[in-house]
N, C-alpha and C positions, 0 to 999 in steps of 0.2 A: 163485591167489595161492601164494607159496611158503611155505614152512615148515608144521610138526605144527600140528594143531588147540590143542594145547598151548601151543607157541610163540605162535600167534595170539593165546590166550587172555592169557598175559601180556602181550604188547603193547598189547592191550585196556585192561587195567589199568593199566600202565605204557606208556603212549605215548614211544616210545625219545628223546632228545635225544640229538642229535651236536653235537659241539663246534665243527668247523670244516670246512666245503667251500669253495670257492673259485669257486664258480659264477658270482658276479657279475662276476667278471673276463671271462669270457666273454661274460656280456650287453654289458659296455661293449665290450671287442674286437671281437666278430664279431655282436651282435644276438642272441644265443642267447635264445631265450624260455623261460623255467622254468614259463611254464602248459603247455606242449604235453608230450607225453610224446616221447623221443627214444631211442635206442638207439644206443650206441658203435659205430662202424662198424666197429674192429677188436675183439672183445670182449676178445681173449687181449693187444692192445698200446694198447687207447687210453687216453690220459692225460687225457682231458674227456669231457664228455657223460654223467656219474654222477647227476646229480640234477636232478629236475624235480619240480613240485608233485604230477602222478600218481603217481611211484615213490615218494615220501614216503609219500604215502597207502597203497601198496601194501605199502610196508616196514613198516608200524605206526609211523612216525616222527610225533611228534606236534609237535617244535620242531627248527629247523634253524638253526645259529649261521653266517653265512655271513661269511668272510673277508673282509676288505678289502685288496685286494694293490696296491701300489705298488711301481716299481722298485726295489729296495734299494742301486742305486748309485747313483743320482740325489741331487744335494744340494738341488735345489728342484722345484718342479711337484707334488710325492707329494700333498700335503693337495688338489688340484684334483684328482687321480685316484681320490681315495678319495669326495671329493664326488659323482662321477659314479656311482659304482658304489650310492652311498646313494640316488642319484636313478633310479637303475634300480630298487631295493627298491620306492622308492615309486611310481613309476609301475605295478610290477607289482601291488601291494597296491590302487591304486586302480581297476585295471582289473578287477579279480578280488576284491573285497571278502568275498564269499562263500567263498572259498577260501583266502586266505593275509593275516593281520595280523601287521603289524609288533608288538611286544610288547618290554616292558623286564622286566617281575618276574615271579615264581613266579605271583601270583595269575591274572596277564593269560593266562599259558600256560593257566592251569585253566579261566578262561574262555573262550578260544580253543577247548578240547577241547571242553567243555560244547556249544559252539555249532557242532561239528563243522569247525573252520577249523584251519589248519594255521599255525602259529606261527612268525615268522621274526626271527632275533635278530641282530646284528651285532656284529661283533670285528675291530679294525685288525692288521695283521700287521707289526707293526716299528714303532718309534718315529719313524723317519724321516719316515714320513708326516707328522710335527708340523713337519716344515719348520723345524726348531729354537725354534718357539715354544711355550712351556710355554701360553700360553692358546687355542693352537688345539685341545687337549683340551676344553677347555670348549665349544666349538663344536661337536665332534663329539658329546658327550655330549648337548648340547641335540638333537642330531637322529639320538637312539637307540643309539648304541655301548655295548654293554654291556663288552667288554673290551677292552682294550690289550696287542696283545704289545710288550715293550721292545725287541728284538731279531729280526731276520731273516737275512739272508747277508753282511750288511757291517755294520761297526761303525758306531756313529751317536753321537749328544751325550751317550745314555743309557748306553752300556756296549759291549759285545766279545761277538761270535757263538760257539759253539760251532766253529763252521765258516765259512769265507768270509773275506773280505778285510777286513783288519784285526783277524783273530783276536789275542787276548792272554791266553793263559789264564791269566796272573799276576796279572792287574787285573780289578776287579769293578766295580761300578757307579759312575760318576762322580757327580760333585755334581748335575749336570743329573737323571742318573738317579734320585737319590735325593729331589730334591725331584719328580719325575715321579710316583715310587711315593705320596710322601704326597699330591700333588693327585689321583692315581687314588683313592684312598682317600676324599678330600674329596668327591668328586664321586659315588662309589658305582660307579666304574667299576673292574671287576675287573682284577689285574694277571695276565698270560698270562706264563709263564716259558719258553713254547717257544723254542730257537733260542738262548735266551742260554748263555754260557760258566757253567761250574760256581760260579765265583767271584762271580759277579753273581748267579746264581740264589740262592747261599746268603745274599748280603747281604740281596736282595729279600725272603726267607722272614725272615731274622732281625728286621728291621724292621717286617714288616708286622703290621697289627694287626687286618686281615680275612682272609679267607681270599682267597688266590690260587689261580689254576690251572694247569696243562699242558695246552693244549687239544689236542694233536696230538703223540705221542710214542711211542717204545718204551721199554723199560726194558734197561738193560745186563745185570741179572742173570737177564734171560732171553736175550738176545743182545748181546753184545758189538760197539757202534758208535758214532761219534761222535755220531749223531743222538738217541742213547738217554742217559736219565738214570739215574744209580746209585743203588744204595742208600740211602748217606747225602741224597742230594738227596731221594728219596721220603719219608724218614722226616722232613727238615725242612717240605717239604709237607703230609705228615699232622700235623703238629703244630701249624700254624697253620689246620687244617681244611681244605686244598685237596685237591683231586683233579687226576687226570691222566688225561686221555683217550687210550686207544691207539689208533695210528695202523694203518692197513690195507694199509701198503706192505711187499709180501715183502722189497723190499731193507733195511728198518731192523726187518725182526719177524724175519729169519733163515729164512724159508722160505715157499713160498706153502701157500694152502689155509686151513681153520680153527683147526688145532692151534696152529699157532703164534701167533694171535690170543688163544686158550684161555689159553696157556702165558704170555703176557705180562700178561693179567689176573689170571692165578692169581698171578704174582709179587708183582704188586703188593699183592696180598690179602694172601700170606703176610708180605711185609716190613711194610706201612703199615696192614693192617686193610682190611675191606669197607666202609669209607665213603670210601675213597678213588679206587677206579676208577670208568672213565667210559669212555664213545666219543669218538673225535676223529678220524674216517675218512681227512681230508684230501682225500676225494672233489674232483675239478674241479681238482686243484692241482697238476698237473703230475707226478702219480705215476700208476705202472700201480698199480691195488689188487690184491690176493689175487682169485684167480679166483671164488671161492664169494661174495665180496663185490663184484663186480665193479659194482653200480651201488645204489642207496637200496634199491631194492625185494628185494633180495637178503638185507637184514638180518634177519629172522627164520631164517635158516639157522645164523646164528651163535646165536641164540637155542639151538636145538634142538643144538649142539654144546656149550654150556654145560649144557645139561639132560643130554646123555649123558656130560659130564665129571663130573657129581655136583655140580654148584652148585645151590642151592636154590631157589626160585622166590622168596623174599623176597630173597637176595643177588643174583639176577638182576636183580630189579626195580630194586635200588640202581644195578647197573653201566648200566640201561637209560635212566633217568629219576631216582632218588628223590636219589643224591649230589650232582646239578648243581641240583637244586629246593634241596636244603638250601644251599646254596651262594647262590645268587640270592635266599634270603630273607636270610640273613647281610649279602649285601651288596645292598641295595635301592639302587637311581637316588635319587640326593640333588639333580636339578637340573631 
């Protein structure tokens, strides 16, 4: 197993939670089996094959949020694509009940950990998945969806992307988008502000009465890039008790290796406090992850890097797990 004895001990005390991996997309497309251990065919270039149950266990990851992906440029049929990915997870859980459990709440994550079972949670990437139907969110919530990303790579009924088709930097959430934020809060579905433009991001934070989060992002204060959120966004997020999961993609981090990941986490703490940083790998999401975090089994190497950089065990525990657990407690499922 990778990582020092101290890193492994921290993971045993704080089994990590990753806010975003797109593995179920591959299960739907090519029948990728999450129950089996895989190796990316080209470790320095692979953009898939990063996550499976054995490597989650090896990496000290107690809970994985799986993104539910549909093509952001399609106007219809997106909800059906999401349903198929939920079906894939349900099938995995039914086949391996002693290894993985679909959960909704912090208490269920804790129960799964006591039973030695990996927790799986669901989040949707982009409100285009609702096919323009606000009530579709209710149906997804009943199937266990815990967060909804408002945007992906194209404009939809809720608003406009930070980058992609239909980008409009001067416009924020639409009336549908504001209604969607309110519906999310009424259902206990966490609002995910990944990929949304800054104006829409700040609109959502301003109206939020429950913590939102950013499931996978970099921060512009560590590396300037369209994909990364700036300090004003970080403060707005922290003011509502939200968290930001740092992505593991060198293109958005500003370099390969562990040091850029550490730099983004440190900047979040410097600007927004130690209750704000989290992990948002984007494994299996058509990215090439940093070489030291090439798959889920390698996560303890980040913990060692944080120790080497002077982060306390208490703060590392918050980054790995406790900040996300707090948000899950503050936004319990309500359907």
